[in-house]
Backbone as CSV, one residue per row, in Angstrom:
resi,resn,N_x,N_y,N_z,CA_x,CA_y,CA_z,C_x,C_y,C_z
1,MET,0.831,-1.197,0.000,0.000,0.000,0.000,0.866,1.247,0.000
2,THR,0.513,2.213,-0.811,1.211,3.491,-0.814,0.249,4.588,-0.404
3,THR,0.805,5.628,0.171,-0.020,6.713,0.714,0.523,8.050,0.248
4,ALA,-0.375,8.909,-0.195,0.037,10.208,-0.717,-0.150,11.335,0.287
5,ARG,-1.052,11.161,1.264,-1.330,12.236,2.218,-1.363,11.646,3.632
6,ILE,-0.455,12.103,4.453,-0.293,11.553,5.799,-0.279,12.686,6.818
7,ALA,-1.113,12.568,7.842,-1.111,13.529,8.953,-0.684,12.792,10.213
8,LEU,0.430,13.219,10.789,0.940,12.646,12.020,0.614,13.579,13.180
9,PHE,0.158,13.016,14.284,-0.256,13.815,15.437,0.463,13.348,16.698
10,SER,0.893,14.298,17.515,1.375,13.979,18.854,0.176,13.577,19.710
11,ILE,0.322,12.484,20.460,-0.793,12.046,21.311,-1.007,13.017,22.466
12,ASP,0.060,13.327,23.215,-0.082,14.184,24.396,-0.219,15.660,24.050
13,HIS,0.316,16.071,22.912,0.363,17.498,22.598,-0.532,17.895,21.436
14,ALA,-1.465,16.995,21.068,-2.415,17.337,20.005,-3.702,16.520,20.143
15,LEU,-3.605,15.201,20.022,-4.807,14.377,19.947,-5.616,14.373,21.234
16,THR,-4.958,14.350,22.382,-5.679,14.267,23.649,-5.544,15.566,24.447
17,ASP,-6.483,15.764,25.342,-6.492,16.958,26.184,-5.758,16.637,27.490
18,ARG,-4.433,16.713,27.443,-3.637,16.385,28.613,-3.883,17.366,29.751
19,GLN,-4.118,18.638,29.427,-4.275,19.645,30.470,-5.468,19.319,31.375
20,THR,-6.602,18.982,30.765,-7.780,18.632,31.559,-7.524,17.379,32.387
21,ALA,-6.891,16.371,31.765,-6.581,15.143,32.497,-5.650,15.425,33.666
22,PHE,-4.654,16.285,33.450,-3.709,16.596,34.517,-4.394,17.345,35.654
23,GLU,-5.280,18.272,35.338,-5.997,19.015,36.380,-6.792,18.054,37.265
24,LEU,-7.454,17.095,36.641,-8.223,16.113,37.413,-7.305,15.246,38.265
25,TRP,-6.191,14.821,37.655,-5.235,13.996,38.409,-4.670,14.764,39.602
26,ALA,-4.318,16.033,39.419,-3.727,16.830,40.504,-4.675,16.925,41.692
27,GLY,-5.952,17.114,41.424,-6.926,17.168,42.510,-7.032,15.846,43.241
28,GLU,-7.044,14.759,42.479,-7.112,13.435,43.098,-5.859,13.132,43.912
29,PHE,-4.695,13.473,43.360,-3.431,13.208,44.044,-3.362,13.953,45.370
30,ALA,-3.749,15.221,45.348,-3.699,16.032,46.570,-4.603,15.448,47.646
31,ALA,-5.783,14.960,47.241,-6.714,14.391,48.215,-6.233,13.025,48.718
32,GLU,-5.716,12.195,47.803,-5.307,10.843,48.166,-4.138,10.824,49.138
33,TYR,-3.187,11.733,48.929,-1.965,11.698,49.732,-1.952,12.727,50.867
34,ALA,-3.057,13.394,51.090,-3.101,14.443,52.113,-2.701,13.926,53.491
35,ASP,-3.135,12.696,53.820,-2.862,12.153,55.153,-1.479,11.515,55.254
36,GLU,-0.767,11.371,54.117,0.540,10.724,54.133,1.705,11.717,54.157
37,VAL,1.398,12.999,54.027,2.452,14.005,53.985,3.173,14.048,55.333
38,ALA,4.478,14.044,55.290,5.266,14.087,56.523,4.962,15.361,57.307
39,ALA,5.118,15.273,58.629,4.720,16.375,59.513,5.456,17.677,59.210
40,ASN,6.683,17.599,58.773,7.475,18.814,58.546,7.435,19.270,57.076
41,CYS,6.506,18.702,56.308,6.418,19.026,54.877,5.187,19.885,54.593
42,PRO,5.204,20.641,53.494,4.060,21.488,53.164,2.853,20.668,52.726
43,GLU,1.685,21.271,52.822,0.455,20.635,52.357,0.487,20.516,50.832
44,ILE,-0.075,19.422,50.321,-0.128,19.241,48.867,-1.198,20.151,48.286
45,GLU,-0.807,20.985,47.360,-1.738,21.909,46.702,-1.714,21.661,45.193
46,PRO,-2.883,21.464,44.573,-2.922,21.257,43.122,-2.217,22.351,42.336
47,THR,-2.284,23.595,42.825,-1.619,24.692,42.123,-0.117,24.467,42.044
48,TRP,0.486,24.017,43.148,1.924,23.762,43.128,2.255,22.586,42.217
49,LEU,1.397,21.578,42.201,1.605,20.434,41.307,1.637,20.881,39.846
50,ARG,0.792,21.845,39.488,0.769,22.362,38.116,2.039,23.148,37.804
51,VAL,2.486,23.971,38.747,3.701,24.759,38.539,4.903,23.837,38.347
52,ALA,5.013,22.823,39.190,6.125,21.878,39.096,6.073,21.095,37.783
53,ASP,4.868,20.804,37.329,4.706,20.078,36.065,5.339,20.845,34.912
54,ARG,5.152,22.151,34.897,5.717,22.980,33.820,7.232,23.140,33.977
55,ALA,7.718,23.053,35.202,9.140,23.308,35.452,10.029,22.093,35.224
56,CYS,9.464,20.895,35.335,10.286,19.673,35.252,10.421,19.193,33.811
57,ALA,11.598,18.670,33.509,11.886,18.233,32.141,11.207,16.914,31.807
58,ASP,11.019,16.046,32.791,10.388,14.754,32.530,9.697,14.264,33.790
59,ARG,9.013,13.125,33.670,8.215,12.619,34.790,9.071,12.068,35.928
60,VAL,10.233,11.526,35.617,11.103,11.035,36.686,11.534,12.197,37.574
61,GLU,11.956,13.286,36.950,12.321,14.484,37.719,11.124,14.986,38.526
62,TYR,9.950,14.983,37.909,8.749,15.488,38.564,8.421,14.686,39.827
63,PHE,8.391,13.362,39.708,7.996,12.556,40.873,9.116,12.418,41.894
64,THR,10.350,12.590,41.473,11.445,12.671,42.440,11.277,13.922,43.297
65,LEU,10.892,15.026,42.658,10.651,16.283,43.366,9.482,16.149,44.336
66,LEU,8.361,15.560,43.859,7.194,15.384,44.721,7.510,14.463,45.895
67,HIS,8.235,13.402,45.636,8.575,12.435,46.677,9.370,13.103,47.792
68,ALA,10.337,13.942,47.404,11.177,14.610,48.397,10.425,15.735,49.105
69,ARG,9.654,16.507,48.357,8.965,17.681,48.934,7.946,17.271,49.995
70,TYR,7.230,16.176,49.756,6.143,15.797,50.652,6.488,14.623,51.573
71,GLY,7.697,14.079,51.445,8.104,12.988,52.321,7.221,11.763,52.198
72,LEU,6.833,11.411,50.987,5.916,10.297,50.771,6.635,8.960,50.925
73,ASP,5.902,7.959,51.410,6.475,6.634,51.610,6.625,5.876,50.292
74,ARG,5.698,6.060,49.384,5.733,5.303,48.133,6.898,5.760,47.258
75,SER,7.451,4.820,46.521,8.630,5.109,45.711,8.293,5.992,44.518
76,VAL,9.319,6.581,43.950,9.144,7.396,42.746,8.558,6.542,41.626
77,ASP,9.045,5.316,41.482,8.532,4.431,40.432,7.058,4.127,40.633
78,HIS,6.659,3.924,41.874,5.258,3.639,42.187,4.383,4.847,41.855
79,LEU,4.819,6.025,42.266,4.060,7.249,41.986,3.929,7.474,40.490
80,HIS,5.029,7.245,39.763,5.029,7.451,38.318,4.090,6.463,37.626
81,ALA,4.130,5.206,38.044,3.266,4.191,37.434,1.795,4.500,37.673
82,ASP,1.448,4.929,38.885,0.067,5.304,39.190,-0.377,6.486,38.332
83,TYR,0.528,7.428,38.140,0.233,8.611,37.323,-0.069,8.213,35.883
84,ARG,0.794,7.377,35.293,0.589,6.957,33.900,-0.764,6.276,33.727
85,ARG,-1.076,5.386,34.664,-2.340,4.669,34.570,-3.527,5.602,34.702
86,ARG,-3.489,6.467,35.693,-4.655,7.308,35.980,-4.841,8.394,34.923
87,LEU,-3.748,8.982,34.440,-3.890,10.027,33.437,-4.554,9.476,32.181
88,ALA,-4.210,8.252,31.809,-4.820,7.636,30.627,-6.315,7.413,30.824
89,GLU,-6.744,7.247,32.078,-8.166,7.049,32.373,-8.937,8.359,32.435
90,LEU,-8.225,9.469,32.624,-8.878,10.767,32.814,-8.944,11.610,31.544
91,VAL,-8.314,11.158,30.474,-8.352,11.904,29.217,-9.804,11.998,28.742
92,PRO,-10.306,13.206,28.463,-11.712,13.342,28.079,-11.974,12.991,26.616
93,HIS,-13.174,12.520,26.354,-13.639,12.352,24.983,-14.166,13.692,24.487
94,ARG,-13.663,14.127,23.324,-14.088,15.405,22.751,-14.740,15.136,21.399
95,PRO,-16.067,15.128,21.338,-16.763,14.790,20.097,-16.350,15.654,18.910
96,VAL,-16.037,16.920,19.143,-15.662,17.799,18.042,-14.335,17.355,17.424
97,VAL,-13.433,16.804,18.238,-12.161,16.276,17.723,-12.412,15.006,16.911
98,THR,-13.254,14.125,17.432,-13.605,12.902,16.699,-14.194,13.248,15.337
99,ALA,-15.085,14.228,15.294,-15.711,14.621,14.033,-14.690,15.193,13.056
100,ALA,-13.774,16.020,13.562,-12.780,16.648,12.692,-11.832,15.609,12.098
101,LEU,-11.414,14.622,12.896,-10.522,13.589,12.393,-11.247,12.645,11.435
102,THR,-12.518,12.403,11.697,-13.317,11.605,10.768,-13.388,12.278,9.406
103,ASP,-13.623,13.579,9.407,-13.660,14.341,8.151,-12.315,14.303,7.441
104,LEU,-11.228,14.359,8.214,-9.893,14.344,7.624,-9.628,13.003,6.933
105,ARG,-10.025,11.922,7.566,-9.878,10.607,6.932,-10.710,10.529,5.655
106,GLU,-11.912,11.049,5.718,-12.785,11.001,4.542,-12.252,11.870,3.405
107,ALA,-11.392,12.845,3.756,-10.767,13.685,2.729,-9.542,13.011,2.110
108,GLY,-9.246,11.783,2.550,-8.176,11.023,1.927,-6.865,10.974,2.672
109,TRP,-6.868,11.411,3.930,-5.641,11.424,4.717,-5.516,10.155,5.550
110,ALA,-4.310,9.606,5.619,-3.984,8.560,6.583,-3.514,9.244,7.861
111,LEU,-3.935,8.719,9.020,-3.640,9.370,10.305,-2.717,8.501,11.142
112,GLY,-1.671,9.108,11.652,-0.737,8.405,12.520,-0.567,9.153,13.828
113,ALA,-0.288,8.411,14.893,-0.051,8.993,16.215,1.399,8.757,16.610
114,ILE,2.078,9.834,16.990,3.490,9.791,17.370,3.610,10.042,18.872
115,THR,4.406,9.230,19.557,4.590,9.473,20.981,5.927,8.927,21.456
116,GLY,6.523,9.633,22.391,7.742,9.164,23.027,7.452,8.419,24.307
117,GLY,6.171,8.224,24.637,5.799,7.582,25.885,5.648,6.074,25.762
118,GLU,5.269,5.447,26.863,5.058,4.005,26.913,3.877,3.628,26.017
119,ARG,4.068,2.653,25.149,3.077,2.336,24.126,1.700,1.979,24.708
120,ALA,1.667,1.079,25.691,0.385,0.632,26.237,-0.402,1.794,26.836
121,THR,0.287,2.674,27.538,-0.372,3.836,28.141,-0.918,4.769,27.079
122,GLN,-0.134,5.008,26.029,-0.558,5.937,24.991,-1.738,5.388,24.208
123,ILE,-1.745,4.096,23.957,-2.879,3.479,23.261,-4.127,3.553,24.132
124,ARG,-3.955,3.393,25.445,-5.091,3.516,26.363,-5.674,4.923,26.328
125,LYS,-4.809,5.933,26.199,-5.312,7.308,26.093,-6.186,7.477,24.854
126,LEU,-5.717,6.943,23.734,-6.501,7.041,22.502,-7.842,6.332,22.651
127,HIS,-7.838,5.191,23.335,-9.085,4.458,23.542,-10.040,5.251,24.428
128,THR,-9.525,5.817,25.519,-10.357,6.603,26.430,-10.938,7.823,25.722
129,ALA,-10.125,8.441,24.871,-10.575,9.617,24.125,-11.448,9.254,22.928
130,GLN,-11.640,7.949,22.689,-12.454,7.422,21.586,-11.908,7.857,20.226
131,LEU,-10.577,7.763,20.108,-9.909,8.120,18.858,-9.157,6.940,18.243
132,ASP,-9.076,5.829,18.964,-8.246,4.718,18.490,-8.713,4.158,17.149
133,HIS,-10.018,4.208,16.883,-10.530,3.666,15.625,-10.237,4.574,14.429
134,LEU,-9.783,5.791,14.702,-9.499,6.740,13.631,-8.024,6.787,13.253
135,VAL,-7.179,6.225,14.096,-5.735,6.284,13.876,-5.277,5.009,13.174
136,ASP,-4.603,5.173,12.048,-4.156,4.024,11.267,-2.920,3.362,11.853
137,ALA,-2.103,4.115,12.563,-0.878,3.556,13.143,-0.459,4.381,14.340
138,VAL,0.097,3.702,15.362,0.669,4.360,16.539,2.156,4.031,16.546
139,ILE,2.985,5.060,16.431,4.429,4.871,16.356,5.035,5.409,17.639
140,THR,5.701,4.549,18.401,6.178,4.940,19.727,7.648,4.614,19.923
141,THR,8.229,5.313,20.898,9.543,4.974,21.428,9.535,5.365,22.894
142,GLY,10.345,4.702,23.683,10.400,5.041,25.106,11.243,6.261,25.399
143,GLU,11.880,6.839,24.361,12.794,7.961,24.573,12.181,9.259,24.039
144,PRO,12.125,10.327,24.860,11.486,11.570,24.437,12.399,12.570,23.740
145,ASP,13.651,12.199,23.452,14.585,13.181,22.912,14.307,13.464,21.438
146,LEU,14.929,14.546,20.946,14.681,15.006,19.580,15.057,13.961,18.548
147,CYS,16.220,13.333,18.709,16.679,12.358,17.711,15.673,11.233,17.552
148,SER,15.134,10.751,18.683,14.180,9.652,18.602,12.894,10.104,17.927
149,ARG,12.494,11.345,18.135,11.268,11.839,17.501,11.449,11.968,15.993
150,VAL,12.595,12.421,15.567,12.878,12.492,14.131,12.821,11.091,13.535
151,ASP,13.431,10.136,14.221,13.405,8.750,13.752,11.975,8.219,13.700
152,LEU,11.171,8.570,14.704,9.775,8.140,14.724,9.019,8.664,13.507
153,MET,9.209,9.935,13.207,8.510,10.525,12.070,8.933,9.871,10.761
154,ARG,10.221,9.647,10.616,10.709,8.994,9.402,10.195,7.555,9.306
155,LYS,10.143,6.880,10.453,9.625,5.509,10.458,8.148,5.501,10.090
156,ALA,7.400,6.473,10.586,5.983,6.546,10.265,5.772,6.720,8.762
157,VAL,6.537,7.614,8.169,6.432,7.838,6.728,6.752,6.551,5.973
158,GLU,7.777,5.847,6.426,8.169,4.584,5.791,7.084,3.523,5.967
159,ASP,6.545,3.417,7.199,5.526,2.401,7.474,4.248,2.635,6.671
160,PHE,3.928,3.880,6.421,2.736,4.200,5.644,2.951,3.959,4.141
161,GLY,4.184,3.694,3.757,4.472,3.495,2.345,4.243,4.759,1.538
162,ALA,4.732,5.871,2.056,4.507,7.160,1.399,5.095,7.161,-0.012
163,VAL,4.324,7.671,-0.932,4.809,7.804,-2.303,5.847,8.913,-2.353
164,PRO,6.682,8.958,-3.394,7.629,10.074,-3.523,6.898,11.413,-3.510
165,HIS,7.449,12.365,-2.780,6.874,13.710,-2.661,5.479,13.682,-2.016
166,ALA,5.254,12.731,-1.129,3.974,12.664,-0.421,3.758,13.920,0.419
167,ASP,2.514,14.234,0.648,2.130,15.378,1.475,2.059,14.886,2.922
168,VAL,3.082,15.175,3.725,3.162,14.657,5.096,3.317,15.825,6.069
169,TRP,2.451,15.850,7.100,2.471,16.929,8.087,2.540,16.347,9.490
170,MET,3.254,17.058,10.360,3.294,16.732,11.784,2.535,17.815,12.535
171,VAL,1.580,17.397,13.355,0.736,18.326,14.108,1.003,18.146,15.595
172,SER,1.438,19.203,16.271,1.783,19.099,17.684,1.789,20.473,18.341
173,GLY,1.606,20.479,19.641,1.751,21.709,20.409,3.073,21.748,21.151
174,PHE,4.005,20.887,20.764,5.286,20.731,21.453,6.394,21.196,20.519
175,ALA,7.209,22.137,20.983,8.224,22.746,20.124,9.221,21.735,19.581
176,THR,9.590,20.747,20.410,10.553,19.749,19.959,10.039,18.997,18.739
177,GLU,8.742,18.773,18.657,8.186,18.046,17.531,8.103,18.919,16.279
178,VAL,8.017,20.238,16.460,8.130,21.146,15.315,9.531,21.035,14.722
179,VAL,10.537,21.066,15.592,11.924,20.914,15.139,12.118,19.549,14.487
180,GLY,11.544,18.515,15.104,11.663,17.178,14.556,11.072,17.070,13.163
181,ALA,9.903,17.678,12.965,9.262,17.654,11.654,10.128,18.341,10.612
182,GLN,10.675,19.481,10.974,11.532,20.207,10.042,12.780,19.402,9.700
183,THR,13.357,18.756,10.706,14.549,17.941,10.482,14.236,16.742,9.587
184,ALA,13.040,16.176,9.756,12.638,15.017,8.970,12.113,15.391,7.592
185,GLY,12.014,16.694,7.320,11.540,17.141,6.019,10.029,17.120,5.871
186,LEU,9.296,17.227,6.989,7.838,17.217,6.962,7.285,18.615,7.168
187,GLY,6.059,18.829,6.742,5.373,20.062,7.078,5.024,20.058,8.560
188,SER,4.965,21.224,9.182,4.710,21.293,10.625,3.581,22.256,10.938
189,ILE,2.667,21.798,11.796,1.592,22.646,12.324,1.727,22.670,13.835
190,TRP,1.802,23.858,14.398,1.918,24.020,15.849,0.562,24.403,16.408
191,ILE,0.083,23.663,17.418,-1.178,23.968,18.098,-0.895,24.960,19.213
192,SER,-1.401,26.174,19.073,-1.001,27.242,19.991,-1.750,27.223,21.323
193,ARG,-3.038,26.877,21.314,-3.859,26.893,22.531,-3.686,28.209,23.294
194,GLY,-3.714,29.314,22.567,-3.629,30.632,23.190,-2.232,31.126,23.454
195,ARG,-1.232,30.309,23.155,0.152,30.714,23.380,0.694,31.438,22.149
196,THR,1.808,32.119,22.333,2.475,32.775,21.212,3.927,32.307,21.139
197,LEU,4.486,32.372,19.963,5.868,31.984,19.759,6.784,33.194,19.852
198,ALA,7.910,33.031,20.513,8.931,34.074,20.541,9.715,34.034,19.226
199,PRO,10.344,35.148,18.854,11.089,35.181,17.590,12.160,34.107,17.470
200,ASP,12.759,33.691,18.599,13.811,32.681,18.537,13.291,31.260,18.745
201,ASP,11.963,31.087,18.873,11.369,29.760,18.960,11.367,29.095,17.587
202,PRO,11.302,27.762,17.542,11.138,27.092,16.248,9.866,27.585,15.562
203,GLN,9.956,27.932,14.304,8.820,28.496,13.580,8.190,27.436,12.677
204,PRO,6.959,27.014,12.971,6.298,25.994,12.163,5.826,26.573,10.827
205,ASP,5.411,25.694,9.940,4.860,26.144,8.661,3.501,26.799,8.838
206,ARG,2.769,26.353,9.863,1.452,26.936,10.121,1.144,26.857,11.607
207,VAL,0.444,27.857,12.112,-0.008,27.891,13.504,-1.524,27.796,13.516
208,CYS,-2.065,26.871,14.304,-3.510,26.743,14.481,-3.821,26.798,15.977
209,GLU,-4.931,27.378,16.318,-5.310,27.513,17.720,-5.623,26.160,18.355
210,THR,-6.298,25.290,17.608,-6.743,24.005,18.147,-6.464,22.878,17.160
211,LEU,-6.572,21.660,17.648,-6.451,20.500,16.778,-7.552,20.501,15.719
212,VAL,-8.743,20.880,16.119,-9.859,20.910,15.173,-9.557,21.856,14.013
213,GLU,-9.022,23.036,14.317,-8.661,23.984,13.271,-7.603,23.388,12.342
214,ALA,-6.623,22.706,12.906,-5.569,22.090,12.096,-6.137,21.007,11.190
215,ALA,-6.998,20.153,11.740,-7.588,19.075,10.939,-8.444,19.635,9.820
216,ARG,-9.190,20.672,10.096,-10.042,21.262,9.057,-9.212,21.915,7.967
217,TRP,-8.090,22.535,8.369,-7.214,23.144,7.361,-6.612,22.087,6.447
218,LEU,-6.155,20.996,7.031,-5.590,19.910,6.232,-6.645,19.291,5.313
219,ALA,-7.850,19.096,5.838,-8.915,18.490,5.045,-9.270,19.346,3.827
220,ALA,-9.160,20.653,3.992,-9.513,21.571,2.897,-8.366,21.848,1.953
221,ALA,-7.139,21.472,2.348,-5.962,21.782,1.536,-5.957,20.952,0.258
222,ARG,-5.518,21.552,-0.811,-5.390,20.838,-2.074,-4.184,19.911,-2.030
223,PRO,-4.280,18.729,-2.670,-3.118,17.848,-2.725,-1.944,18.550,-3.400
224,MET,-0.735,18.244,-2.910,0.462,18.853,-3.474,0.732,18.282,-4.863
């Protein structure tokens, strides 16, 4: 099988609403561990959990910080595993996203999901969000670095059997994936969600406010 039009999406930074899932998880975490906080440690506040989430480079750093700050008995690995499981269960179903991706498929696009996370967890997120039936392939690696993402994108193009000069786009709200798309020679769409890019930030080929806007733009675009 060969494919002429391929849209690749980041699972955490495009296809699913991680922010809503994280907000729900933070509230649950604060309530669940409230009685386990060591006597000389601060109270768990969802607001601080959100601030730390933005400041930490990865989940190991994040849960190492939480473990030390609150004096929790459970190990970092245990906290991280619980987080992965629960976040995948809290991802909301967004009917407008399902409709937009359905339209994109009907417009002749093959859809792929790219992720640097654990495969089983990421597939569970797609299932919870009711998007798994719309994605033709899930391409994963356990490593979140730029090189692995570039390799993932190239592997996705290869796995789809892209024809020469195929129309291939990467859609993400994560700057590293914009850079990865450019390095891999793909078109890039950045999901802004109200954010703005600084002049020295990676500059995508197109900026869209939401995933729905990006999918509709691709669906309406003429084949190259």
